[in-house]
C-alpha positions as CSV (number, residue, x, y, z in Angstrom):
1,M,-205.5,-12.4,-79.2
2,I,-204.7,-15.5,-77.2
3,L,-202.2,-13.6,-75.0
4,F,-204.9,-11.0,-74.3
5,V,-207.7,-13.4,-73.4
6,T,-205.6,-15.9,-71.3
7,P,-205.1,-13.6,-68.2
8,F,-208.9,-12.9,-68.0
9,V,-209.7,-16.7,-68.2
10,M,-207.2,-17.3,-65.3
11,V,-208.7,-14.5,-63.2
12,D,-212.2,-15.9,-63.8
13,S,-211.0,-19.3,-62.7
14,W,-209.5,-17.9,-59.5
15,M,-212.6,-15.8,-58.7
16,R,-214.8,-18.9,-59.0
17,K,-212.6,-20.5,-56.3
18,L,-212.3,-17.5,-54.1
19,V,-215.9,-16.5,-53.8
20,P,-217.0,-19.6,-51.9
21,F,-213.9,-19.2,-49.7
22,F,-214.8,-15.7,-48.7
23,E,-218.5,-16.6,-48.2
24,K,-217.5,-19.3,-45.8
25,R,-215.2,-16.9,-43.9
26,Q,-218.1,-14.4,-43.7
27,G,-220.4,-17.1,-42.3
28,L,-217.8,-18.0,-39.7
29,A,-217.3,-14.4,-38.7
30,E,-221.1,-14.0,-38.2
31,E,-221.2,-17.1,-36.1
32,S,-218.3,-15.9,-34.0
33,A,-220.1,-12.5,-33.5
34,V,-223.2,-14.3,-32.2
35,K,-221.3,-16.4,-29.8
36,S,-219.4,-13.3,-28.5
37,G,-222.6,-11.3,-28.1
38,V,-224.2,-14.1,-26.1
39,R,-221.1,-14.3,-23.9
40,D,-221.4,-10.6,-23.3
41,I,-225.0,-11.0,-22.2
42,E,-223.9,-13.9,-20.0
43,V,-221.4,-11.6,-18.3
44,G,-224.2,-9.1,-17.6
45,V,-226.5,-11.7,-16.3
46,Q,-223.8,-13.2,-14.0
47,T,-222.9,-9.8,-12.7
48,W,-226.5,-9.0,-12.0
49,A,-226.8,-12.3,-10.0
50,A,-223.7,-11.3,-8.0
51,D,-225.3,-8.0,-7.1
52,Y,-228.7,-9.6,-6.3
53,D,-227.8,-12.5,-4.0
54,G,-227.5,-15.1,-6.7
55,E,-230.9,-14.3,-8.3
56,Y,-230.8,-14.0,-12.1
57,P,-232.7,-11.1,-13.8
58,A,-236.3,-11.6,-14.8
59,L,-237.1,-12.3,-18.4
60,G,-238.3,-8.7,-19.0
61,R,-235.0,-7.2,-17.9
62,V,-232.8,-9.0,-20.5
63,T,-234.1,-7.5,-23.7
64,E,-232.9,-5.7,-26.8
65,N,-230.6,-2.9,-25.9
66,R,-230.9,-3.1,-22.1
67,L,-230.0,-5.0,-19.0
68,L,-230.7,-2.6,-16.2
69,G,-230.8,-3.1,-12.4
70,S,-233.7,-1.9,-10.3
71,D,-231.7,1.2,-9.5
72,G,-231.0,1.9,-13.2
73,T,-227.5,0.5,-13.2
74,A,-226.5,-0.8,-16.7
75,Y,-225.0,-4.2,-16.6
76,L,-223.7,-4.0,-20.2
77,D,-221.9,-0.9,-21.5
78,T,-222.7,-1.8,-25.1
79,W,-225.4,-4.1,-26.2
80,P,-224.3,-6.8,-28.7
81,T,-225.1,-6.3,-32.4
82,N,-226.8,-9.0,-34.5
83,P,-224.3,-9.6,-37.3
84,Y,-227.0,-10.6,-39.7
85,T,-229.0,-7.4,-39.4
86,D,-226.5,-4.9,-37.9
87,L,-229.2,-4.1,-35.3
88,P,-229.1,-4.8,-31.6
89,M,-229.4,-8.5,-30.7
90,D,-233.0,-9.2,-29.6
91,Q,-235.0,-12.2,-28.3
92,G,-236.1,-14.8,-30.8
93,N,-234.7,-17.9,-32.5
94,G,-233.7,-16.4,-35.8
95,P,-230.3,-15.6,-37.2
96,G,-228.3,-13.6,-34.7
97,Q,-231.0,-13.6,-32.0
98,F,-230.9,-15.1,-28.6
99,T,-233.4,-16.6,-26.1
100,Y,-233.2,-16.0,-22.3
101,R,-235.3,-18.0,-19.9
102,V,-235.1,-17.7,-16.2
103,K,-236.1,-20.4,-13.7
104,A,-238.7,-19.8,-11.0
105,K,-237.4,-17.4,-8.3
106,G,-234.4,-16.5,-10.5
107,R,-232.3,-19.5,-9.4
108,G,-231.2,-20.6,-12.8
109,Y,-231.3,-19.5,-16.4
110,R,-230.8,-20.6,-20.0
111,L,-229.2,-18.4,-22.7
112,V,-229.1,-19.6,-26.3
113,G,-227.7,-17.9,-29.4
114,Y,-228.8,-18.7,-32.9
115,G,-227.0,-18.7,-36.2
116,E,-228.2,-18.8,-39.8
117,A,-231.4,-20.9,-40.3
118,G,-232.0,-20.8,-36.6
119,T,-229.3,-23.3,-35.7
120,V,-228.1,-23.3,-32.1
121,L,-224.6,-21.9,-31.9
122,I,-224.2,-21.5,-28.2
123,A,-226.2,-22.6,-25.2
124,I,-225.3,-21.5,-21.6
125,P,-225.2,-23.4,-19.5
126,Q,-223.8,-25.8,-22.0
127,L,-225.8,-28.8,-23.1
128,R,-224.6,-32.3,-22.5
129,P,-223.7,-33.9,-25.9
130,E,-226.6,-36.4,-25.6
131,A,-229.2,-33.6,-24.8
132,T,-231.5,-32.9,-27.6
133,S,-233.7,-30.1,-26.1
134,L,-233.1,-26.9,-24.3
135,P,-234.7,-27.3,-20.9
136,L,-234.2,-24.9,-18.1
137,P,-231.6,-26.0,-15.5
């Protein structure tokens, strides 16, 4: 009987150690996906500015599933996916969402991506270490 039970006890012990490991890895993968998605949006926003004399797109043009020029040109081939919902990333400050704010006359912008519990994972342009808020540039 002891020989039969011992392997199951060992497997249970290993599983108790492995589950937190895999949960942490999943969390890191989700955070990485948010950062990557925000970087993709950044590329679209920067490309837009290059085509429009340095003017960044208006707030309404950087929305879920679209970043279109005035002539209908798509600035992102594929819109990033929110890893927490498996839906397209959208504006907000919840897990997997982003906020985009544009300065008056389109001369600057702030793009922020959020992780679980609404923590800031990435802010573009980057914040100085001593900065505690997310003002427009």
